[in-house]
C-alpha positions, 0 to 999 in steps of 0.5 A, spaced: 799 421 448 805 416 449 806 411 443 805 404 446 812 400 446 814 396 440 814 388 441 819 387 436 823 393 435 828 390 429 828 393 422 830 389 416 837 391 416 837 388 423 834 381 421 839 381 415 845 382 419 842 377 425 842 372 419 848 373 416 852 372 423 849 365 424 852 363 418 858 361 421 855 357 426 850 353 422 853 353 415 861 354 416 862 352 409 858 358 406 863 363 406 861 368 400 857 373 404 857 378 398 850 381 396 850 378 389 850 371 393 844 367 391 843 365 399 844 372 401 838 374 396 834 368 400 836 371 407 833 378 405 827 375 402 826 372 409 828 378 412 823 382 408 817 377 410 819 377 417 819 385 417 812 385 415 810 380 420 814 384 425 810 390 423 803 387 424 805 384 431 807 391 433 800 393 431 797 388 436 798 393 443 794 399 439 789 394 436 788 391 443 787 398 446 782 400 441 778 393 442 779 395 450 776 402 448 770 399 444 769 394 450 768 400 455 763 403 450 768 409 448 765 410 441 767 415 435 763 422 435 758 423 430 759 429 425 755 435 426 751 439 421 753 446 420 747 452 420 746 457 415 741 463 414 737 462 408 734 468 404 729 468 399 727 473 394 720 473 391 719 475 383 717 482 382 709 483 383 708 477 388 705 478 394 706 472 398 709 465 398 710 459 403 717 456 403 716 449 406 720 445 411 726 441 408 727 445 402 734 444 399 739 449 398 746 448 395 752 451 393 753 451 385 755 445 381 762 445 380 767 439 377 772 441 382 769 441 389 763 437 392 756 440 392 754 442 399 747 441 401 742 445 406 735 443 408 731 449 411 729 447 418 722 450 418 716 453 414 718 460 412 713 466 409 716 470 404 712 476 402 713 483 399 712 487 404 718 488 408 721 493 413 725 498 409 726 503 414 730 502 421 731 507 426 734 507 433 731 512 438 733 514 445 732 521 449 730 525 443 736 523 439 735 518 433 739 515 428 737 512 421 740 504 420 736 503 414 742 500 410 743 494 415 736 491 412 738 486 407 745 489 405 749 487 399 755 485 401 760 490 403 754 495 403 753 497 411 758 499 416 760 497 423 755 494 427 750 499 430 747 500 437 740 497 438 738 502 443 743 508 441 747 507 446 743 506 452 747 501 457 742 501 462 735 504 464 735 505 471 728 505 475 729 508 482 725 510 488 728 516 492 726 517 499 728 523 503 727 525 511 730 529 516 730 523 521 736 520 516 740 525 520 740 520 526 743 514 523 749 514 527 753 509 531 749 503 533 743 506 529 738 502 525 734 505 519 728 501 517 724 502 511 717 499 510 714 498 503 707 496 504 705 492 498 698 489 496 697 482 499 698 478 492 703 473 494 708 477 490 716 478 492 718 482 498 719 489 494 723 492 500 729 487 499 728 486 492 731 493 491 739 495 491 739 501 496 744 507 496 744 513 500 748 520 498 754 521 503 756 527 500 760 525 494 757 519 491 751 514 492 754 509 497 751 502 497 747 500 503 748 493 505 742 490 508 743 488 516 743 481 517 737 481 522 730 478 522 725 483 519 718 483 517 715 482 510 716 489 507 722 491 511 729 492 510 734 495 515 741 498 515 746 498 520 749 505 522 753 509 522 750 512 515 753 519 514 747 522 510 749 529 507 744 534 504 743 534 496 738 536 491 734 531 488 729 534 483 729 541 486 728 538 493 733 539 498 734 534 503 737 527 506 736 522 500 737 515 499 734 511 493 732 504 491 734 501 484 730 496 481 736 491 480 732 485 477 726 485 472 720 482 476 716 476 473 709 481 474 708 488 474 704 487 481 711 485 484 713 492 484 706 495 487 706 499 493 701 502 497 705 506 503 712 508 504 714 509 511 721 509 515 723 509 522 730 509 526 732 506 532 738 504 537 741 497 537 747 494 540 750 497 546 746 503 545 749 510 546 752 514 552 749 520 554 753 526 551 753 530 558 751 527 565 751 532 571 749 530 579 746 537 582 747 535 589 747 542 592 743 548 589 748 550 583 753 545 584 754 541 578 758 535 578 760 532 572 760 524 572 765 520 569 761 514 565 767 510 564 767 507 571 762 506 577 758 512 578 753 515 584 748 519 580 745 522 586 752 522 590 754 518 596 749 521 601 743 522 596 737 526 599 731 530 597 732 534 591 738 531 589 738 531 581 741 527 576 741 531 569 742 527 562 743 529 555 744 525 549 744 529 543 742 524 537 736 522 541 733 527 545 732 531 539 728 526 535 720 528 536 715 522 538 721 517 539 720 512 544 726 512 549 729 507 553 735 509 558 738 502 561 741 503 568 746 497 570 748 497 578 755 496 580 757 489 582 754 488 589 761 484 591 764 491 590 758 496 592 752 494 596 745 494 593 741 500 594 737 501 600 731 505 598 726 507 603 719 505 602 717 513 601 722 514 596 719 517 590 724 519 583 721 524 579 723 523 571 722 530 568 723 534 562 723 542 560 718 544 556 720 551 555 717 554 561 718 549 567 720 542 569 714 537 567 713 530 569 715 524 564 713 519 570 714 518 577 717 512 580 718 508 587 721 502 589 715 498 587 715 501 580 712 506 576 707 510 580 700 509 577 697 515 573 704 517 572 706 519 565 701 514 562 700 519 556 707 518 555 708 511 556 712 511 562 715 505 565 721 503 570 724 497 571 729 499 575 724 501 581 727 507 583 734 505 581 734 500 586 735 494 581 738 494 574 733 495 569 730 500 563 726 506 564 722 508 558 718 513 555 715 517 549 719 523 548 714 529 549 713 533 543 714 540 547 721 538 550 725 544 549 733 546 550 735 549 557 742 551 559 745 547 564 752 548 567 753 552 560 750 547 556 744 548 552 741 541 551 735 538 551 735 534 558 732 529 562 732 530 569 731 525 575 730 528 582 729 525 589 722 528 590 722 524 597 725 519 601 732 516 601 737 511 600 738 510 608 741 514 613 748 515 616 749 511 622 749 515 629 752 514 636 747 515 641 748 515 649 745 509 652 746 507 660 753 511 660 755 508 653 756 511 646 753 506 641 753 506 634 746 505 631 745 504 623 738 501 623 737 504 616 744 503 612 746 508 607 747 505 600 746 509 595 745 507 588 751 506 584 751 505 576 757 501 572 753 503 565 748 508 563 746 508 556 740 510 551 736 507 546 730 509 542 726 507 537 720 510 533 714 508 530 713 508 523 712 514 520 711 517 513 717 519 509 717 527 508 719 526 500 718 520 495 720 520 488 719 515 483 724 515 477 723 512 470 726 513 464 729 519 466 723 522 469 721 524 476 714 523 479 712 525 486 709 520 489 709 523 496 702 524 497 700 517 494 705 514 499 702 517 505 695 514 503 693 507 506 690 502 501 692 506 495 696 502 490 701 505 486 706 503 481 713 507 482 717 503 477 712 504 471 715 505 464 714 511 460 713 508 453 715 515 449 721 516 453 724 509 453 730 507 448 727 503 442 728 500 435 723 502 430 722 498 423 718 501 418 714 497 413 712 501 406 706 496 405 702 492 411 704 485 411 699 479 410 696 476 417 701 470 417 707 468 421 713 473 419 720 473 421 725 478 422 733 476 423 737 480 427 745 478 426 748 481 432 755 483 433 758 476 435 764 474 431 761 470 425 757 466 430 749 466 428 748 465 435 740 463 435 737 457 434 729 455 433 725 455 438 719 451 435 717 444 438 722 438 439 720 435 432 723 441 428 730 441 432 735 438 427 740 436 432 742 435 440 744 442 440 737 445 437 733 441 442 737 444 448 736 451 445 729 450 444 728 448 451 733 453 454 728 459 451 722 455 453 724 457 460 728 463 459 728 469 464 731 475 461 735 480 465 732 486 461 725 487 458 724 488 451 717 489 449 714 489 442 709 494 440 705 496 433 701 503 432 694 502 432 692 510 430 691 512 437 697 509 441 702 504 441 699 497 442 703 491 445 704 485 440 705 478 441 712 476 438 716 470 439 723 473 440 729 468 439 734 474 440 732 474 448 731 481 448 737 482 443 742 478 447 744 473 441 742 473 434 736 470 432 729 471 429 723 475 431 716 472 429 710 475 429 703 476 426 701 482 423 695 485 427 689 487 424 689 494 427 696 496 425 695 503 421 700 507 417 703 513 421 708 518 420 715 517 424 721 520 423 718 524 417 716 517 414 710 514 412 710 507 414 707 501 418 711 502 424 713 496 429 718 498 435 722 494 440 722 498 446 727 497 452 722 497 458 726 495 464 733 492 465 740 493 461 746 490 458 753 489 461 755 491 453 750 494 449 747 490 443 750 491 436 747 489 430 751 487 424 745 486 419 737 485 419 735 480 414 728 479 412 724 473 408 729 468 411 729 462 415 735 457 418 737 451 414 742 445 416 747 442 412 743 435 412 739 431 408 733 428 411 730 421 409 723 420 411 722 413 411 727 407 410 726 400 412 732 397 416 730 390 415 725 384 418 726 381 425 727 374 425 726 374 433 734 372 434 738 375 440 743 381 438 740 382 431 744 388 427 741 392 421 744 397 417 742 404 415 743 405 407 746 412 407 751 415 411 754 419 415 749 419 420 747 425 424 744 424 431 737 424 433 735 418 428 728 415 430 728 407 430 721 404 430 719 397 430 712 394 429 709 390 434 702 386 434 699 390 440 699 396 444 705 395 450 703 395 457 704 402 460 710 400 465 714 398 459 714 405 456 716 409 461 723 411 459 721 412 452 719 418 449 713 422 450 709 419 445 713 413 443 707 409 440 703 410 434 697 406 430 699 402 424 692 403 421 689 409 425 682 409 421 682 401 422 679 399 429 680 392 428 687 393 426 691 392 433 698 393 430 702 399 433 709 402 431 713 403 437 719 408 438 725 405 441 730 408 445 738 409 443 742 407 449 750 407 449 750 400 452 745 395 454 748 395 461 742 398 465 737 395 460 732 389 462 728 384 458 722 388 456 727 395 455 726 397 448 733 399 447 738 399 441 745 401 440 748 405 434 755 405 431 755 412 427 761 410 424 758 404 420 751 406 421 749 399 425 743 398 429 744 393 434 738 390 439 738 386 445 739 379 447 732 378 451 736 379 457 739 386 457 734 389 451 728 387 448 728 382 442 724 385 436 718 381 435 719 377 429 715 380 423 717 382 415 719 389 414 717 391 421 724 395 423 724 402 420 728 409 420 723 415 420 726 419 419 734 420 420 739 425 417 745 424 414 751 429 412 754 434 417 762 435 417 766 441 417 765 442 409 758 445 411 762 451 414 761 455 407 762 462 406 757 467 405 753 468 399 755 461 396 748 457 397 745 460 391 742 454 388 735 451 389 734 443 390 728 444 386 724 450 383 719 454 387 714 458 385 715 465 385 722 464 388 727 468 384 733 467 388 736 464 394 742 466 398 746 465 405 748 473 407 752 470 413 757 464 413 755 457 415 758 455 422 757 449 427 759 444 422 764 438 425 767 432 422 766 425 425 771 424 430 777 420 428 780 414 431 786 418 433 782 423 437 778 418 440 784 414 443 787 421 446 780 423 449 779 416 452 784 416 458 781 423 460 774 420 459 775 414 464 779 419 469 773 424 469 768 419 468 764 424 464 763 429 470 766 436 470 770 437 477 777 439 476 779 444 471 782 439 467 775 435 467 772 442 464 778 442 459 777 435 457 770 435 456 770 441 452 774 438 447 770 432 447 764 436 446 766 438 439 771 436 434 772 443 432 776 445 438 783 445 439 784 448 446 780 449 452 782 453 458 779 453 465 779 459 469 776 459 476 773 466 478 776 467 484 772 473 486 765 469 485 766 462 489 763 457 485 763 460 478 768 457 472 770 460 466 772 456 460 775 459 454 775 455 447 780 456 442 778 453 435 782 449 430 784 453 424 788 452 417 795 454 419 796 458 413 800 464 412 794 468 412 791 465 418 797 467 423 794 474 422 787 472 424 784 471 431 781 464 432 775 465 436 769 459 436 762 461 433 756 462 438 754 455 435 760 452 438 760 456 445 752 454 446 753 447 444 759 446 449 756 450 455 750 445 454 754 439 454 758 441 460 752 443 464 749 436 464 756 434 467 758 439 472 757 439 479 750 442 482 751 449 484 757 451 479 756 457 475 759 456 468 761 461 463 763 459 456 767 464 452 771 466 447 779 467 449 781 474 450 786 477 446 791 482 448 794 486 442 801 488 441 806 490 436 813 489 435 819 494 432 825 490 431 832 494 429 837 488 427 843 488 424 843 484 417 848 479 414 850 481 407 846 474 404 839 475 402 834 480 401 831 485 406 824 484 404 825 476 404 828 477 411 823 481 414 817 476 411 821 471 415 822 475 421 815 477 421 812 470 420 817 467 425 814 472 430 807 471 429 808 463 429 811 464 436 805 468 439 800 464 435 794 460 439 795 453 436 803 453 434 806 458 439 811 457 444 817 453 444 814 447 444 809 449 438 803 447 442 800 454 442 802 460 447 800 458 454 794 462 457 796 468 461 804 467 460 807 473 459 811 475 453 818 477 454 823 481 450 829 476 451 825 471 448 823 475 442 830 477 441 833 470 441 827 468 436 829 473 431 837 472 432 835 465 430 833 467 423 838 466 417 841 472 415 840 476 422 847 477 425 844 481 431 838 485 434 840 492 436 833 494 439 826 490 440 820 494 443 814 491 445 808 496 445 801 495 448 796 497 443 790 497 449 794 502 453 798 505 447 805 505 451 811 501 450 813 495 455 818 491 457 814 485 458 806 484 456 802 481 462 796 477 460 791 475 465 789 467 466 784 467 460 788 472 455 792 470 449 797 475 445 795 477 438 801 480 434 798 486 430 804 489 427 811 488 426 816 493 424 823 491 422 828 496 421 835 495 419 842 498 422 849 498 418 855 497 423 857 505 422 850 506 425 851 502 432 854 506 437 
């Protein structure tokens, strides 16, 4: 932020010199201006006092700016409490012990450092029966991961994959049919999946379809046409090639279950059918001949106007038509569209009343009728069994001839072409006669009573469709096992499930208990590989949520719809039974607890050669973009926050005056305080609509004669929208001052003694709470049968209260964005506003997905020497809090992804020429330090404000930087190595959301004799 200009920029010396310069004018007799002169001393004293006044005067603009921000309602943000995972250890021999909510755990007492105290967020059950065996199982492969259960510091290796590397459990429905070969140009393939009428989803369009095109499974895009429920359609051409699926050779397509349905009924099927049809402009005949005289065949040019029976048609003139793609399909309903030539070019046909066209096909022995047509249409009783219909009225008008392809249609060689043919023969009648000259009264007269006007066609195309028929083969593929569902798919009203999981084949995580746990709510914490971020928060009801972030996470989990289905099961002695589990990991997509009650029918069994009470989490459907990896499994633990809860505190007594103020006795305050006011009677219902869900409780519930109630008031940013009966208050988190309304905007609390309470409120928070692992080891008070306590993971998420300087920097962007995220700058500004732990934010629009926005966050860090060798990444606590904060302020429909920055690793090798001064080791350290600082995310770049996202690393810049180091005479060579590709590069390219990270620096020296 640009500092405000000074109202008076004079310094002490300027004031003294100005005063001395005025002496000759106002006191000419004063000629001794030496510093030892008493008068000069008085001038300096006056100048010093004036300098003090100028200093205060120059603060006026800044003070006015702060006052202006207060007027606009821009306040300092409250601190936030860090979150930690607390594990309790029982005294040996104890079976179970309950740890109550709000149990305090702190760092050990120390004289040099402040004690950091945490409170547990909910009750915890600590029991001796805990899992001591952990196995991952997939496809008959097993891996033991027992060492990850409650490990000692450094007692475990790199994270293990929960499902032993299963990236996706795909479930397919495979379909095969010879008719798929007919999906050429202008074809439309329709698939029908009959589903029970239970109001579920349209399964056919719910699947992602592919077909085998010879080298790979190629994606199928559904046609954008209107289809019935249960249908999905695909436009040709589709180049099906034969392949073998489960030892069945054929033309195959498949549908993949891409999403997890809300109910298993959504994927139930009773029939599977398919059909192929020709749409659009249709298909031209592959061969068209006019047989005008015995064996004289005339090939017709279909690209221009043509005469199907010649220009002088007569009885037994024949038109032969073949269409390879259509006429080989049995039971297809074929239509031939015939369009007459433009009447302005060629006159309309002139059929005789006796004209009959016979449409015929070859059955292997003789020509048989498809149907017979006359100028009045298809003749009755002609081709009824084949559904013959003629709109052309014996080719006298444009229209369509349609019929069902006979099953006994066979190929016949015509003019050297062995094809299945449709022939149209003039059985009787004609299209007029040639005019003749007759002798009348000794004169030749031309008579043309029935003009010869044969049919002329400008276009003739085939279309066809077929009725839905059962597919030849149908296979279901689940958990790498095929099931033949062909027969059941052909039987109507027989419901089957093609996507049924096979439990024994699904990837699973097994946990073994040496003893059966008590029937109580037990929790197991899974710490996923998430860059030191704990990642999960409690999902109990809102009263246990300890800050705004917790309440958001609770709400998010209540409406959670997963992209994978993980089911929890226990062994009952005969089978794996479903177990009700409150899974806060969301299917191992984030760190969190899995809470469950030990079932009564849980029995011991042998698995992996171990006798245990086995519990398993099985991946039933779906998958992961990146397989989940677990760093640690923690038992007998619960989450805690860096805070202290004050259950009830009297804030004061209302005297009925407007704008009353009261102060909390302790601080710093955290968010989500509860302020209650005692009123004489129950407020009207319309005055409680904007308050919390249960804003009123009775003062003395057991005394029906006592009408006084406690009303929970609502905190607002200002009284601008408050009315006279609005039970609102404002809160300054810095001073801890509560302000009530003046009676016009905001209600004045009724006059009474000690009727304003805070119950409860929380204090604490700050970055000091981000303590290291295994530092929270002291209980606030002794608990029976609890031997020890610790935090196996670092605490994260703590943030200090915002400073005035940070608020002043934030204010212009807040006013500009009006608390709404529209532009990239808005997203970046609001992200920094959301958390004081962040130093930088970068908004990257997703150009491949319209409406998607990616926001990369860089946290603050201590700029010490070792910090330059670490990647700066925010914790999951911060990522989720910022996402929740921005979700409330972004445009509707925008998909926001809040992520860590991506770092691109590079190494440098520098060969330099050193001056004679200084030591080599010191020079190497200086060069490495300067390079690391230059490429750093917070202080890198020439301006020292952090390396810009996406800015490439150039060799020339690095050479110039090294040459600036004292003791370096020059740089002989500098090599940049891309660690990801393990190749040397001239410059390192970065994507929009990438930052460089310097892995290694190798500095070598050359003497002048080595230089060539």
